[in-house]
Backbone as ProteinMPNN parsed JSONL, in Angstrom:
{"seq_chain_A": "MQMIAIGWPLGLAGFILGALVGGLMARAGVEEANARPRLKPGEDNLSALAAELKAAKELLEAEEAEAGEVAETLKNLDEAIKRANGRLKLLTKAVKQAK", "coords_chain_A": {"N_chain_A": [[-31.535, -148.37, -94.722], [-29.284, -147.173, -93.739], [-28.011, -146.384, -96.08], [-29.623, -144.344, -97.004], [-29.268, -142.527, -94.947], [-26.554, -141.966, -95.246], [-26.398, -141.082, -97.876], [-27.903, -138.704, -98.212], [-26.462, -136.273, -97.532], [-24.643, -136.097, -99.666], [-26.398, -135.864, -101.819], [-27.61, -133.417, -101.188], [-25.37, -131.745, -101.341], [-24.789, -132.02, -104.066], [-27.086, -130.857, -105.159], [-26.838, -128.193, -104.259], [-24.406, -127.471, -105.465], [-25.147, -127.721, -108.154], [-27.117, -125.704, -108.289], [-25.531, -123.447, -107.835], [-23.744, -123.51, -110.058], [-25.603, -123.334, -112.143], [-26.67, -120.796, -111.603], [-24.408, -119.193, -112.049], [-24.009, -119.672, -114.784], [-26.371, -118.632, -115.825], [-26.065, -115.965, -115.119], [-23.848, -115.308, -116.687], [-24.983, -115.589, -119.213], [-26.853, -113.513, -119.177], [-25.165, -111.302, -118.996], [-23.857, -111.548, -121.448], [-25.986, -111.172, -123.206], [-26.611, -108.553, -122.591], [-24.398, -107.298, -123.604], [-24.693, -107.178, -126.321], [-25.659, -104.914, -128.876], [-28.676, -103.125, -128.629], [-31.673, -102.308, -130.38], [-33.071, -99.124, -130.427], [-36.274, -97.512, -129.943], [-36.521, -95.249, -131.69], [-34.585, -95.645, -133.564], [-33.283, -96.356, -136.805], [-34.116, -99.283, -138.279], [-33.268, -100.539, -140.658], [-30.827, -99.306, -141.289], [-29.315, -100.088, -139.108], [-29.307, -102.849, -139.501], [-27.94, -102.934, -141.937], [-25.44, -102.019, -141.104], [-24.697, -104.118, -139.394], [-24.545, -106.226, -141.261], [-22.489, -105.262, -142.884], [-20.339, -105.283, -141.072], [-20.208, -108.041, -140.6], [-19.527, -108.936, -143.154], [-16.992, -107.771, -143.477], [-15.606, -109.138, -141.48], [-15.769, -111.75, -142.491], [-14.309, -111.455, -144.871], [-11.791, -110.893, -143.8], [-11.26, -113.323, -142.517], [-11.21, -114.991, -144.765], [-8.967, -113.988, -146.09], [-7.01, -114.628, -144.244], [-7.266, -117.4, -144.314], [-6.384, -117.85, -146.893], [-3.696, -117.156, -146.639], [-2.876, -119.145, -144.873], [-3.291, -121.389, -146.47], [-1.39, -120.931, -148.474], [0.953, -121.089, -146.957], [0.806, -123.765, -146.109], [1.042, -125.017, -148.596], [3.657, -124.28, -149.323], [5.035, -125.535, -147.241], [4.416, -128.226, -147.773], [5.72, -128.576, -150.231], [8.368, -128.206, -149.38], [8.669, -130.397, -147.669], [8.407, -132.468, -149.511], [10.701, -132.022, -151.079], [12.676, -132.476, -149.137], [12.172, -135.15, -148.577], [12.843, -136.298, -151.022], [15.617, -135.737, -151.077], [16.37, -137.257, -148.872], [15.844, -139.821, -149.822], [17.755, -139.941, -151.855], [20.1, -139.837, -150.309], [19.81, -142.187, -148.809], [19.95, -144.071, -150.841], [22.57, -143.597, -151.703], [24.0, -144.382, -149.424], [23.369, -147.093, -149.295], [24.582, -147.965, -151.633], [27.229, -147.493, -150.99], [27.808, -149.417, -149.132]], "CA_chain_A": [[-31.692, -147.153, -93.966], [-27.987, -146.534, -93.647], [-27.704, -145.745, -97.361], [-30.365, -143.085, -97.036], [-28.626, -141.623, -93.992], [-25.254, -141.568, -95.772], [-26.535, -140.487, -99.194], [-28.563, -137.399, -98.299], [-25.536, -135.138, -97.606], [-24.123, -136.013, -101.03], [-27.474, -135.332, -102.647], [-27.74, -131.993, -100.873], [-24.187, -131.079, -101.895], [-24.978, -131.989, -105.516], [-28.115, -129.867, -105.456], [-26.275, -126.849, -104.035], [-23.425, -127.242, -106.518], [-25.906, -127.499, -109.39], [-27.741, -124.392, -108.223], [-24.481, -122.441, -108.001], [-23.277, -123.53, -111.442], [-26.696, -122.812, -112.955], [-26.73, -119.359, -111.39], [-23.283, -118.562, -112.748], [-24.254, -119.744, -116.221], [-27.44, -117.687, -116.133], [-25.49, -114.62, -115.022], [-23.002, -115.119, -117.869], [-25.89, -115.405, -120.347], [-27.432, -112.174, -119.082], [-24.108, -110.353, -119.328], [-23.623, -111.639, -122.886], [-27.131, -110.554, -123.868], [-26.509, -107.109, -122.393], [-23.268, -106.797, -124.377], [-25.143, -106.959, -127.686], [-26.382, -103.647, -129.025], [-30.128, -103.239, -128.78], [-32.28, -101.233, -131.155], [-33.941, -98.212, -129.685], [-37.492, -97.29, -130.724], [-36.374, -94.244, -132.735], [-33.464, -95.989, -134.435], [-33.642, -96.912, -138.103], [-33.798, -100.708, -138.286], [-32.552, -100.915, -141.871], [-29.429, -98.863, -141.207], [-28.663, -100.953, -138.125], [-29.111, -104.131, -140.168], [-26.88, -102.743, -142.925], [-24.177, -101.939, -140.366], [-24.385, -105.481, -138.953], [-24.142, -106.996, -142.437], [-21.181, -104.757, -143.301], [-19.365, -105.801, -140.113], [-20.083, -109.481, -140.849], [-18.809, -109.099, -144.413], [-15.586, -107.457, -143.217], [-15.057, -110.261, -140.713], [-15.641, -112.874, -143.418], [-13.2, -111.169, -145.776], [-10.557, -111.046, -143.028], [-11.048, -114.755, -142.332], [-10.834, -115.562, -146.055], [-7.578, -113.599, -146.349], [-6.183, -115.448, -143.353], [-7.306, -118.768, -144.828], [-5.52, -117.864, -148.068], [-2.315, -117.168, -146.153], [-2.635, -120.479, -144.314], [-3.197, -122.319, -147.601], [-0.09, -120.701, -149.115], [1.963, -121.626, -146.051], [0.735, -125.23, -146.2], [1.573, -125.411, -149.903], [5.12, -124.163, -149.237], [5.502, -126.583, -146.338], [4.299, -129.5, -148.488], [6.806, -128.623, -151.213], [9.624, -128.386, -148.645], [8.701, -131.783, -147.195], [8.661, -133.325, -150.674], [12.122, -131.88, -151.426], [13.46, -133.156, -148.097], [11.973, -136.589, -148.773], [13.656, -136.668, -152.183], [17.02, -135.738, -150.656], [16.56, -138.404, -147.98], [15.901, -141.011, -150.668], [19.066, -139.941, -152.506], [21.09, -140.192, -149.298], [19.626, -143.604, -148.498], [20.472, -144.816, -151.987], [24.032, -143.476, -151.691], [24.503, -145.189, -148.303], [23.234, -148.512, -149.69], [25.591, -148.259, -152.653], [28.541, -147.437, -150.354], [27.997, -150.666, -148.366]], "C_chain_A": [[-30.378, -146.407, -93.86], [-27.63, -145.813, -94.941], [-28.418, -144.407, -97.474], [-29.699, -142.073, -96.116], [-27.29, -141.122, -94.522], [-25.406, -140.772, -97.07], [-27.131, -139.095, -99.216], [-27.59, -136.23, -98.254], [-24.921, -134.971, -99.0], [-25.166, -135.451, -101.984], [-27.662, -133.843, -102.433], [-26.572, -131.208, -101.449], [-24.292, -130.968, -103.412], [-26.003, -130.955, -105.93], [-27.567, -128.453, -105.327], [-25.26, -126.518, -105.125], [-24.115, -126.961, -107.856], [-26.558, -126.133, -109.422], [-26.708, -123.287, -108.419], [-23.998, -122.359, -109.446], [-24.355, -122.967, -112.372], [-26.828, -121.301, -112.818], [-25.608, -118.624, -112.099], [-23.483, -118.571, -114.259], [-25.34, -118.762, -116.639], [-26.912, -116.263, -116.094], [-24.617, -114.327, -116.239], [-23.861, -114.882, -119.105], [-26.511, -114.025, -120.35], [-26.399, -111.132, -119.459], [-23.823, -110.369, -120.826], [-24.757, -110.97, -123.653], [-27.08, -109.039, -123.73], [-25.378, -106.508, -123.21], [-23.673, -106.516, -125.825], [-25.884, -105.632, -127.783], [-27.87, -103.891, -129.265], [-30.639, -102.067, -129.611], [-33.189, -100.408, -130.257], [-35.162, -97.912, -130.545], [-37.331, -96.291, -131.865], [-35.304, -94.578, -133.753], [-33.959, -96.646, -135.713], [-33.18, -98.368, -138.172], [-32.984, -101.117, -139.507], [-31.093, -100.483, -141.814], [-28.662, -99.702, -140.192], [-28.37, -102.317, -138.735], [-27.99, -104.044, -141.197], [-25.514, -102.678, -142.244], [-23.751, -103.318, -139.882], [-23.889, -106.332, -140.12], [-22.759, -106.572, -142.929], [-20.087, -105.294, -142.379], [-19.142, -107.293, -140.328], [-19.296, -109.744, -142.121], [-17.328, -108.815, -144.231], [-14.908, -108.579, -142.444], [-14.828, -111.468, -141.608], [-14.465, -112.673, -144.362], [-11.857, -111.329, -145.056], [-10.236, -112.519, -142.82], [-10.632, -115.428, -143.631], [-9.386, -115.221, -146.395], [-6.628, -114.43, -145.492], [-6.138, -116.891, -143.837], [-6.422, -118.894, -146.065], [-4.054, -117.912, -147.679], [-1.951, -118.539, -145.595], [-2.47, -121.497, -145.442], [-1.852, -122.166, -148.303], [1.037, -121.274, -148.263], [1.98, -123.149, -146.103], [1.3, -125.742, -147.518], [3.104, -125.363, -149.883], [5.713, -125.253, -148.345], [5.463, -127.948, -147.013], [5.422, -129.654, -149.504], [8.15, -128.857, -150.525], [9.761, -129.818, -148.142], [8.993, -132.736, -148.352], [10.127, -133.24, -151.096], [13.001, -132.622, -150.42], [13.353, -134.668, -148.239], [12.801, -137.081, -149.955], [15.133, -136.723, -151.833], [17.321, -136.929, -149.752], [16.654, -139.695, -148.779], [17.244, -141.099, -151.376], [20.167, -140.336, -151.528], [21.02, -141.672, -148.953], [20.203, -144.469, -149.615], [21.996, -144.776, -152.004], [24.658, -144.319, -150.566], [24.432, -146.666, -148.669], [24.292, -148.898, -150.719], [26.993, -148.294, -152.026], [28.827, -148.716, -149.562], [28.496, -151.684, -149.309]], "O_chain_A": [[-30.342, -145.177, -93.885], [-27.014, -144.747, -94.907], [-27.855, -143.443, -97.993], [-29.579, -140.898, -96.462], [-26.924, -139.973, -94.276], [-24.608, -139.871, -97.33], [-26.887, -138.354, -100.168], [-27.87, -135.226, -98.909], [-24.705, -133.85, -99.46], [-24.843, -134.649, -102.86], [-27.851, -133.092, -103.39], [-26.765, -130.119, -101.99], [-23.927, -129.942, -103.986], [-25.824, -130.256, -106.928], [-27.807, -127.61, -106.192], [-25.256, -125.405, -105.651], [-23.707, -126.067, -108.597], [-26.558, -125.467, -110.458], [-26.983, -122.296, -109.097], [-23.858, -121.267, -109.996], [-24.045, -122.206, -113.288], [-27.071, -120.604, -113.804], [-25.823, -117.561, -112.68], [-23.165, -117.593, -114.936], [-25.238, -118.132, -117.691], [-27.27, -115.443, -116.939], [-24.645, -113.214, -116.765], [-23.509, -114.064, -119.955], [-26.681, -113.425, -121.411], [-26.714, -110.176, -120.167], [-23.574, -109.318, -121.417], [-24.515, -110.277, -124.641], [-27.464, -108.319, -124.651], [-25.4, -105.309, -123.486], [-23.045, -105.688, -126.486], [-26.644, -105.269, -126.885], [-28.248, -104.778, -130.03], [-30.095, -100.965, -129.545], [-33.958, -100.931, -129.45], [-35.092, -98.046, -131.767], [-37.948, -96.466, -132.915], [-35.138, -93.841, -134.725], [-34.934, -97.397, -135.702], [-31.981, -98.644, -138.127], [-32.096, -101.962, -139.397], [-30.213, -101.225, -142.251], [-27.484, -99.996, -140.396], [-27.299, -102.879, -138.508], [-27.182, -104.965, -141.32], [-24.539, -103.226, -142.758], [-22.569, -103.657, -139.949], [-22.919, -107.077, -139.978], [-21.955, -107.409, -143.339], [-19.029, -105.714, -142.848], [-18.008, -107.765, -140.248], [-18.486, -110.67, -142.17], [-16.49, -109.538, -144.77], [-13.762, -108.928, -142.726], [-13.801, -112.137, -141.496], [-13.709, -113.608, -144.624], [-10.898, -111.84, -145.634], [-9.079, -112.925, -142.93], [-9.799, -116.334, -143.619], [-8.657, -116.06, -146.925], [-5.58, -114.875, -145.958], [-5.09, -117.534, -143.779], [-5.782, -119.926, -146.267], [-3.26, -118.616, -148.303], [-0.846, -119.034, -145.82], [-1.604, -122.368, -145.372], [-1.238, -123.161, -148.688], [1.971, -121.877, -148.792], [3.05, -123.758, -146.137], [1.961, -126.781, -147.554], [3.768, -126.283, -150.361], [6.76, -125.82, -148.655], [6.385, -128.746, -146.842], [6.01, -130.729, -149.629], [8.979, -129.618, -151.025], [10.851, -130.389, -148.184], [9.741, -133.7, -148.191], [10.735, -134.256, -151.434], [13.949, -133.31, -150.799], [14.335, -135.384, -148.042], [13.393, -138.158, -149.896], [15.832, -137.651, -152.241], [18.387, -137.537, -149.847], [17.456, -140.57, -148.452], [17.818, -142.182, -151.495], [21.072, -141.09, -151.886], [22.05, -142.334, -148.82], [20.863, -145.476, -149.357], [22.646, -145.784, -152.281], [25.727, -144.901, -150.749], [25.363, -147.414, -148.372], [24.829, -150.005, -150.689], [27.853, -149.046, -152.485], [29.991, -149.054, -149.348], [28.736, -152.826, -148.915]]}, "name": "protein", "num_of_chains": 1, "seq": "MQMIAIGWPLGLAGFILGALVGGLMARAGVEEANARPRLKPGEDNLSALAAELKAAKELLEAEEAEAGEVAETLKNLDEAIKRANGRLKLLTKAVKQAK"}
């Protein structure tokens, strides 16, 4: 009986917290849905679709260009690390010979 008496405030607090978080998430979902452009009855669906596809293609091309730059940077970094490793091996060899 004591567990029931002690546990109900925690259960109530959990329920209220869940309701608040759920309400905030629902509100965020509604705001996100309202941010998307909606087609109006008189609007040409094909032209709207073409505009969406064009925007998606431009975004993809921008990401591909950025990925190409990242790949080039990684290639240069890999080459620099290999050169540094080679120099370190030469230094290590020279130190061993000096002993």
